[in-house]
C-alpha positions in Angstrom: -19.4 -12.1 6.2 -17.9 -10.8 2.9 -14.9 -10.9 0.7 -12.5 -8.0 0.4 -11.0 -6.5 -2.6 -7.5 -5.1 -2.0 -6.3 -2.6 -4.7 -2.8 -1.2 -4.5 -1.3 1.6 -6.6 2.3 2.5 -6.6 3.0 5.9 -8.2 6.0 8.1 -8.8 7.0 11.2 -10.8 10.0 11.2 -13.0 13.0 13.4 -12.1 13.1 14.7 -15.6 11.0 17.5 -17.0 10.3 17.7 -20.8 10.8 20.9 -22.9 7.2 21.9 -22.2 7.6 21.8 -18.5 5.7 18.5 -18.1 6.7 15.9 -15.5 6.1 12.3 -16.4 4.4 10.1 -13.8 3.9 6.4 -13.7 1.4 4.3 -11.8 1.3 0.6 -11.3 -2.0 -0.9 -10.1 -2.8 -4.5 -8.9 -5.9 -6.0 -7.2 -6.5 -9.2 -5.3 -9.5 -10.7 -3.6 -9.2 -11.6 0.1 -11.6 -14.5 0.7 -14.0 -14.5 3.7 -12.0 -17.3 5.3 -9.0 -14.9 5.3 -10.9 -12.0 7.0 -8.2 -11.9 9.8 -5.7 -10.8 7.2 -7.9 -7.9 6.1 -8.4 -6.8 9.7 -4.7 -7.1 10.4 -3.9 -4.8 7.4 -6.5 -2.3 8.6 -5.1 -2.3 12.2 -1.5 -2.1 11.0 -2.2 0.9 8.8 -4.4 2.7 11.4 -1.7 2.7 14.0 -0.8 6.2 15.3 2.9 5.6 14.4 4.4 3.7 11.4 5.0 0.0 12.0 8.6 -1.1 12.0 10.5 -3.9 10.2 12.6 -6.5 12.0 15.5 -4.0 12.2 13.4 -1.4 13.9 13.2 0.9 10.8 9.8 2.5 10.1 8.1 0.9 7.1 6.8 4.2 5.8 7.3 7.9 6.4 3.7 9.2 6.5 0.3 7.7 6.0 -3.0 9.3 5.6 -6.2 7.3 5.9 -9.9 7.7 5.2 -12.8 5.3 5.4 -16.5 4.9 4.9 -18.9 2.0 5.5 -17.6 0.0 2.6 -13.9 0.7 2.4 -10.7 2.0 3.9 -8.0 3.8 1.9 -4.5 4.9 2.9 -2.0 7.0 1.0 1.5 6.3 2.1 4.7 8.3 1.5 7.6 5.8 1.5 11.3 5.7 0.8 11.0 2.7 -1.5 8.2 0.6 -3.0 9.5 -2.5 -1.1 7.7 -1.2 2.0 4.4 -2.4 0.3 5.6 -6.0 0.5 6.7 -5.5 4.1 3.3 -4.1 5.0 1.3 -6.8 3.3 3.4 -9.7 4.6 3.2 -8.3 8.1 -0.6 -8.4 7.8 -0.3 -12.0 6.6 -1.3 -11.3 3.0 0.6 -13.3 0.4 2.3 -10.7 -1.8 5.5 -11.9 -3.5 8.6 -9.7 -3.6 8.6 -9.9 -7.4 5.1 -8.5 -7.5 6.2 -5.0 -6.6 7.8 -2.5 -8.9 11.2 -1.1 -7.9 10.6 2.6 -7.3 12.3 5.1 -5.0 10.2 7.7 -3.1 6.8 6.4 -4.3 3.3 7.3 -3.1 1.5 4.0 -2.3 -2.3 3.9 -2.2 -3.9 0.9 -0.5 -7.7 0.5 -0.8 -9.4 -2.3 1.1 -13.1 -2.6 0.1 -15.9 -5.0 0.9 -16.6 -7.1 -2.2 
């Protein structure tokens, strides 16, 4: 068995364009290690994000709009289009991964990249 490294990026573009036509983007990145003893959480995350339709929150609202996934022998990666960055907390908590609410930036219409790799 092995540990997993969970790396999350939350990215968004500014709504403003500078005089040269450049759009400002910002990306927040955070990584945690999921210990071998918590392997079930890593598998729950993988299964949640590999569903054919978005998972729903307790009110029945889809947690994300679109998700694209790819994988190889050592990692899975998903790119998620969401209405708000808070969906990241919902996804990770649904999988049983301890990710506090204050640990996520407050961003509308982000692109969230989740990478789960063997470590």
